[in-house]
Each structure stands twice: as C-alpha cells, then as structure tokens.
C-alpha positions as CSV (number, residue, x, y, z in Angstrom):
1,M,46.9,99.6,76.1
2,R,47.2,96.3,78.1
3,I,50.8,95.3,76.9
4,H,52.2,98.7,77.9
5,K,51.0,98.5,81.3
6,F,52.7,94.8,81.4
7,L,56.0,96.2,80.3
8,A,55.9,99.3,82.6
9,A,55.0,96.8,85.5
10,A,57.9,94.3,84.0
11,T,60.4,97.5,84.3
12,V,59.4,98.5,87.7
13,A,59.8,94.7,89.1
14,G,63.1,94.6,87.2
15,T,64.2,97.9,89.0
16,V,63.0,96.6,92.1
17,V,65.1,93.3,91.9
18,A,68.0,94.7,90.6
19,S,68.4,97.3,93.6
20,G,67.6,94.6,95.6
21,L,70.3,92.3,94.6
22,A,73.0,95.3,94.5
23,T,72.0,95.6,98.7
24,A,72.2,91.9,99.1
25,G,75.8,92.0,97.5
26,T,76.9,94.9,99.9
27,A,75.5,93.6,103.2
28,S,77.2,90.3,102.3
29,A,80.6,92.1,101.9
30,S,83.3,91.3,105.1
31,K,82.8,94.0,107.4
32,L,86.3,94.1,109.0
33,A,87.7,96.1,105.8
34,D,90.8,97.6,108.2
35,C,92.4,94.5,108.2
36,E,92.3,92.8,104.4
37,G,95.2,91.5,102.7
38,G,99.1,92.3,103.4
39,Y,101.2,91.2,106.7
40,Y,99.9,92.8,109.9
41,V,97.4,92.8,112.7
42,C,94.5,95.1,113.4
43,L,93.7,96.1,116.9
44,Y,90.4,97.6,117.7
45,Y,88.8,99.5,120.7
46,N,85.9,97.4,121.3
47,S,85.1,93.8,121.0
48,S,82.9,92.4,118.5
49,S,80.0,92.6,120.3
50,S,80.2,96.2,120.8
51,G,81.1,97.1,117.0
52,Y,84.8,97.4,117.0
53,G,85.2,101.1,117.0
54,A,88.6,102.6,116.4
55,V,91.4,100.8,114.9
56,F,95.7,100.5,115.4
57,V,97.2,99.0,112.4
58,Q,100.6,97.2,113.4
59,T,102.8,96.1,110.9
60,G,105.7,95.3,113.2
61,N,106.9,94.6,117.0
62,I,106.0,97.0,119.7
63,S,107.4,96.4,122.6
64,D,105.1,99.7,124.4
65,Y,102.0,100.9,123.2
66,A,102.3,104.0,125.0
67,N,103.1,106.1,122.2
68,Y,100.6,104.7,119.9
69,R,96.9,105.8,118.9
70,F,94.0,104.3,117.9
71,G,92.5,106.1,114.7
72,E,89.2,105.8,113.1
73,S,88.0,102.5,111.5
74,A,85.7,101.2,108.9
75,Y,83.2,100.9,111.8
76,G,83.6,104.3,113.5
77,T,85.5,106.5,116.0
78,N,84.4,105.2,119.3
79,G,88.1,105.1,121.2
80,A,89.9,106.9,117.9
81,G,92.7,109.4,119.6
82,L,93.2,107.4,122.6
83,S,96.4,105.4,123.2
84,V,96.6,101.8,122.0
85,K,98.2,101.0,125.7
86,N,95.2,99.3,127.8
87,H,92.4,100.1,125.6
88,A,92.3,97.0,123.1
89,A,89.3,94.7,123.5
90,S,90.0,92.9,120.1
91,V,92.5,92.0,117.5
92,D,92.0,91.0,113.8
93,S,95.0,88.9,112.1
94,Y,96.3,89.0,108.3
95,Y,99.8,87.9,109.3
96,P,101.0,83.9,108.2
97,G,102.0,83.5,111.7
98,S,101.2,83.8,115.2
99,F,100.9,87.4,116.9
100,T,101.0,87.5,120.7
101,V,99.5,90.0,122.9
102,Y,101.7,90.8,126.5
103,Y,100.4,92.6,129.6
104,N,103.4,93.8,130.1
105,S,105.9,96.6,128.2
106,G,109.2,95.9,127.1
107,Q,109.3,92.1,126.9
108,R,108.1,88.8,125.5
109,N,106.8,87.4,129.0
110,C,103.9,85.4,129.3
111,S,104.6,85.0,133.3
112,Y,101.5,87.1,134.1
113,A,99.1,87.2,131.2
114,C,99.4,86.9,127.3
115,Q,97.4,86.1,124.5
116,T,98.4,84.7,121.0
117,I,96.3,85.1,118.1
118,P,96.8,82.3,115.5
119,D,97.5,83.2,111.9
120,Y,94.9,84.9,109.9
121,S,92.0,85.2,112.5
122,F,89.9,87.6,114.5
123,R,90.0,86.9,118.4
124,D,88.2,89.1,121.0
125,L,90.5,89.7,124.1
126,N,90.2,87.1,127.0
127,S,89.2,88.8,130.5
128,Q,92.8,88.9,131.4
129,M,94.3,91.0,128.4
130,K,91.1,93.0,127.6
131,N,92.3,96.7,128.0
132,N,95.5,95.5,129.4
133,N,97.4,95.4,126.6
134,A,101.0,96.7,126.9
135,A,102.8,95.5,124.1
136,G,102.6,93.1,120.6
137,F,104.7,90.8,119.0
138,F,104.8,89.1,115.4
139,G,106.0,84.9,115.6
C-alpha cells in the first residue's frame, strides 16, 4: 500500500515539474515574433514600455507612410488600422544594415530630424521621431 501511494505521489510530482518546465520554456521565448528572420524591419505603434501594439512590416524603402496601415501583431491590436505615418513609436530591425526613419516625406534628409536604427537591433524612437515618422529607408 505504501509503495502505491509513493508511486502515485511521484507521478503527480513528475507531471507538475514537467508542466512547469514547459511553461518556463514558453515564457522565455522571444516576444518580438513579428520580426524574426528575413531582411526587413517592423515598426510598432507603441514603444516597448507600452507593449508594442500593432505592427507594420517594411521590406523596401518607403518615401511616404501615408498609404500604409498598421496591422495586428503578436502583441495586440492597439493602433491596428491607423496610418503608419506619424504613428510609429519603435522599430525592430532584422536587416543586416542600417535603417533610417525620417521626419519628412519624400526625401532622405536629416536637416530637421531622423533616427538611424543599427542592423539587427530594436529601438524606441526618440522624442523628436516618436509619432513624427514620415518615411523609412534601408542602407
């Protein structure tokens, strides 16, 4: 009888430990699932401190974000459907070179404001560029 209780307790303990390990593996996985692999950048509606929100995946140079919209991301729908122009707060780059966000449309000019994101990095946009993004160029 004692052996049966011991085996039952060991089985329950093993199940609890195994489920705990499975949960720990999931929790430690990368959260920036919208922009993994490939050569592109993800612009997010919110900054990292606000949970990212909606996403726009950019694969080529765009001189005016006016006709582009944020879509649902792995982090939610906050900002989904809004124009990317003047609504981005952060950038996640999976591009092997620099990516620059510009304040003005139609030009690659930093005379007023711009922010360059290094290759393979994440940045919240600075105070001049947050919600003041009009264009984005690779390289």
